[in-house]
matplotlib code that plots the C-alpha trace (Angstrom):
import matplotlib.pyplot as plt

x = [-67.5, -68.7, -65.8, -66.1, -65.9, -63.1, -61.1, -61.7, -60.5, -57.4, -56.6, -57.2, -55.0, -52.2, -52.3, -52.0, -49.3, -47.3, -47.8, -47.1, -44.3, -46.1, -44.4, -46.8, -46.3, -44.5, -47.1, -50.4, -52.1, -52.8, -51.6, -53.9, -57.0, -59.3, -58.3, -58.7, -61.3, -60.2, -58.6, -58.1, -58.1, -57.4, -57.8, -59.2, -60.1, -63.5, -63.2, -66.0, -65.6, -67.6, -71.3, -70.6, -69.9, -67.8, -64.7, -62.3, -58.6, -56.4, -54.2, -53.0, -53.0, -53.2, -53.3, -49.5, -49.0, -51.7, -49.9, -46.6, -48.2, -49.3, -46.2, -45.1, -48.5, -48.2, -51.0, -51.7, -54.2, -56.7, -60.1, -63.5, -66.9, -70.3, -73.5, -76.9, -78.6, -81.8, -84.9, -84.6, -87.0, -85.6, -83.6, -79.8, -79.2, -81.3, -79.5, -76.0, -75.5, -75.8, -72.9, -73.6, -76.2, -76.2, -75.2, -72.2, -68.7, -66.1, -62.3, -61.1, -57.5, -56.6, -53.5, -51.7, -53.8, -56.5, -58.4, -59.9, -62.9, -63.0, -65.8, -65.6, -67.4, -67.4, -68.1, -68.0, -65.7, -64.7, -67.7, -66.0, -62.5, -61.0, -59.1, -62.3, -60.8, -64.1, -64.2, -62.9, -62.8, -62.5, -62.0, -63.2, -62.2, -65.6, -64.6, -61.5, -61.7, -59.8, -59.0, -58.6, -61.6, -61.1, -59.9, -62.9, -62.4, -63.5, -65.7, -64.6, -66.2, -69.5, -69.3, -68.4, -71.3, -73.7, -72.4, -72.5, -76.1, -77.1, -75.4, -77.1, -80.4, -79.7, -78.5, -81.6, -83.8, -82.0, -82.1, -85.8, -86.5, -84.1, -81.8, -78.8, -76.5, -77.1, -77.0, -73.6, -72.5, -73.5, -71.9, -68.5, -68.8, -69.9, -66.8, -64.6, -65.7, -64.9, -61.5, -60.9, -61.0, -58.9, -60.3, -60.3, -60.6, -62.0, -59.3, -59.7, -58.9, -55.4, -55.7, -53.1, -51.3, -53.7, -51.4, -51.3, -54.9, -55.8, -57.0, -60.6, -60.5, -59.1, -62.0, -64.5, -63.2, -63.1, -66.6, -67.8, -66.1, -67.6, -71.1, -71.6, -74.7, -76.1, -75.9, -78.4, -80.2, -79.6, -78.3, -79.7, -81.5, -83.3, -85.8, -89.5, -91.7, -95.3, -96.4, -96.2, -94.9, -92.0, -91.2, -91.2, -88.9, -86.6, -86.4, -85.6, -82.9, -81.3, -81.4, -79.8, -77.1, -76.2, -76.1, -73.9, -71.5, -71.0, -70.5, -67.9, -66.0, -65.7, -64.9, -62.2, -60.5, -60.4, -58.3, -55.2, -53.1, -54.0, -52.4, -49.5, -47.6, -43.9]
y = [-21.6, -20.4, -18.9, -21.2, -24.3, -22.9, -22.2, -25.6, -27.2, -25.1, -26.1, -29.8, -29.7, -27.7, -30.1, -33.2, -31.4, -31.0, -34.6, -36.1, -33.9, -31.5, -28.0, -25.8, -22.0, -21.1, -18.5, -20.0, -17.4, -14.7, -15.0, -17.7, -16.4, -18.4, -15.9, -12.9, -11.2, -12.5, -10.3, -13.3, -17.1, -19.0, -22.4, -22.8, -25.5, -25.4, -25.6, -25.8, -23.4, -22.2, -23.2, -25.1, -22.0, -22.7, -20.6, -20.6, -21.2, -20.4, -23.3, -21.9, -18.2, -18.7, -21.5, -21.4, -22.4, -25.1, -26.6, -26.6, -28.6, -31.5, -33.6, -33.3, -34.5, -37.6, -36.6, -39.2, -37.4, -34.6, -34.6, -32.9, -34.4, -32.8, -33.3, -32.0, -29.9, -31.9, -30.0, -26.3, -23.5, -23.9, -26.5, -26.4, -25.1, -22.1, -21.3, -21.9, -18.2, -17.4, -17.8, -21.0, -22.2, -25.0, -27.9, -28.6, -29.0, -30.7, -30.7, -34.1, -34.4, -38.1, -39.0, -42.3, -42.9, -40.3, -37.7, -34.3, -32.7, -29.0, -26.7, -23.0, -19.9, -16.8, -13.4, -9.9, -8.1, -5.0, -3.8, -0.8, -2.3, -0.2, -3.3, -5.5, -7.7, -8.0, -11.6, -13.1, -16.9, -19.3, -23.0, -24.8, -28.3, -29.8, -33.5, -35.4, -39.1, -41.7, -43.7, -42.6, -43.2, -45.1, -42.9, -42.6, -44.4, -42.1, -43.3, -40.7, -42.1, -42.4, -38.9, -37.6, -39.5, -38.1, -34.5, -34.7, -36.0, -33.1, -30.6, -31.8, -31.6, -28.0, -27.1, -28.6, -26.7, -23.4, -23.9, -24.8, -21.5, -19.5, -18.7, -18.4, -17.0, -20.0, -22.5, -21.3, -21.4, -25.0, -25.9, -24.6, -27.0, -29.9, -29.2, -29.6, -33.3, -33.9, -35.7, -34.1, -30.6, -29.0, -28.7, -24.9, -23.4, -19.8, -17.2, -16.1, -19.5, -20.5, -24.2, -25.7, -28.8, -29.3, -31.8, -34.1, -35.1, -37.7, -36.1, -37.1, -35.5, -32.3, -32.4, -32.9, -29.9, -27.7, -28.7, -28.0, -24.6, -23.7, -25.0, -23.1, -21.0, -20.9, -17.2, -14.7, -12.0, -12.2, -15.8, -19.1, -19.3, -16.1, -17.2, -18.2, -19.6, -19.3, -22.8, -24.9, -27.7, -25.8, -24.4, -27.9, -29.1, -26.1, -27.0, -30.6, -29.8, -27.3, -29.6, -32.5, -30.2, -28.9, -32.5, -33.6, -30.7, -31.2, -35.0, -34.2, -31.8, -34.1, -37.2, -35.3, -34.3, -38.0, -38.8, -36.8, -39.8, -41.8, -39.2, -40.4, -37.2, -37.6]
z = [273.6, 277.0, 278.9, 281.9, 279.8, 277.7, 280.8, 282.2, 278.9, 279.0, 282.6, 282.0, 278.8, 280.5, 283.5, 281.4, 279.4, 282.6, 283.5, 280.1, 278.8, 276.4, 276.6, 278.6, 278.7, 281.9, 282.5, 281.3, 283.5, 282.5, 279.0, 277.7, 276.0, 278.4, 281.2, 279.0, 281.2, 284.6, 287.3, 289.6, 289.4, 292.6, 294.1, 297.6, 300.1, 301.8, 305.6, 308.1, 310.9, 313.9, 313.8, 310.5, 308.5, 305.5, 304.9, 301.9, 302.5, 299.6, 298.4, 295.1, 294.2, 290.4, 287.8, 287.4, 291.0, 290.7, 287.7, 289.6, 292.4, 290.2, 289.9, 293.6, 294.7, 292.4, 290.1, 287.3, 285.1, 285.0, 283.2, 283.0, 283.8, 283.1, 285.0, 283.7, 286.3, 286.4, 287.5, 286.5, 285.6, 282.1, 280.2, 280.5, 277.0, 277.8, 281.0, 279.6, 278.9, 282.6, 285.1, 287.0, 284.5, 282.0, 284.3, 286.4, 285.1, 287.4, 287.2, 288.4, 289.6, 290.0, 292.1, 292.9, 296.1, 296.0, 294.0, 294.2, 292.5, 291.8, 290.6, 289.6, 290.8, 288.6, 290.1, 288.7, 291.1, 289.0, 287.0, 285.5, 285.0, 282.1, 280.8, 281.0, 283.7, 285.4, 286.6, 289.8, 289.4, 292.4, 292.0, 295.2, 296.1, 296.8, 297.3, 298.4, 297.4, 299.4, 296.3, 292.7, 290.3, 287.2, 284.3, 282.0, 278.6, 275.7, 272.9, 270.4, 267.3, 269.0, 270.4, 266.9, 265.3, 267.8, 267.5, 263.7, 263.7, 266.1, 263.9, 260.8, 262.6, 263.6, 260.1, 258.5, 260.9, 260.3, 256.5, 256.6, 258.4, 256.2, 259.1, 256.9, 259.5, 261.8, 259.0, 258.0, 261.6, 261.9, 258.6, 259.9, 262.8, 260.5, 258.4, 261.5, 261.7, 258.0, 257.8, 254.4, 255.9, 258.6, 262.1, 262.6, 266.0, 266.4, 266.1, 269.7, 271.2, 272.1, 272.6, 274.9, 273.8, 270.9, 269.1, 272.1, 271.5, 268.9, 265.7, 266.2, 269.7, 268.1, 265.6, 268.4, 270.3, 267.2, 266.3, 269.8, 269.9, 266.5, 267.3, 270.5, 270.0, 273.5, 274.4, 275.6, 273.6, 269.9, 270.0, 268.8, 272.2, 271.5, 268.9, 268.6, 265.9, 264.8, 265.5, 268.7, 266.6, 265.2, 268.7, 270.1, 267.3, 267.8, 271.5, 270.8, 268.2, 270.6, 273.6, 271.7, 270.3, 273.7, 275.1, 272.2, 272.6, 276.4, 275.8, 273.1, 275.3, 278.3, 276.2, 274.3, 277.6, 278.6, 275.5, 276.2, 277.3, 274.2, 271.9, 269.7, 270.0, 270.8]

ax = plt.figure().add_subplot(projection="3d")
ax.plot(x, y, z, "-o")
ax.set_aspect("equal")
plt.show()
């Protein structure tokens, strides 16, 4: 899974864990794998200053401080939303490998009487960091809503059906073109949605409060993590075919898979409260 999305899922899961009683690591940052390559993760307010220039005022110096602020500010629930970018020089699935590309993810913090919307900015601040801590991440509060939005209601079965169909489409395309590596990749994701098999997350992912999601949401997230193929050079995105027809089919299959994955991720994060965990 793309690092920015993985980190957002970790933050939303940890936040809801704090709110609903799931044990959350006292030092989520920097120990969780979603912060592996980050030298800084902070939360800022955006203030208009002289001549309308926007300046950043730090509110929380790291995710641990942000998590501690949730209960005192009467937070109800936290979730993710995804918005396609619309008109771009290339489709979202092709731009997803680039920082800031692939559509906009928002972290929504809903409170008793208000809400806030946060988006992230990733910057390389230490190119030659010997420990690979190259990223500086800033979450900016881009909207303060005077009343809380309705908590989205997930349709997990529908999201699972859509993701499964898109994975089968990608698997069939890969198989037809003898792309065994990618066919096996998609099969692993398909298996995550099979109730007779375990939903296995990649080894490098430490999923926060996993058992506090309904089983189908866990399967959706595992399938989404395992079906992420939208990288740069050498990835699923980096292919071409002899005929225009096959290139068009490849583009359609990829676009639908990307859309189904983003839908699955956001809907899964909406389901934390419906978990039956005790």
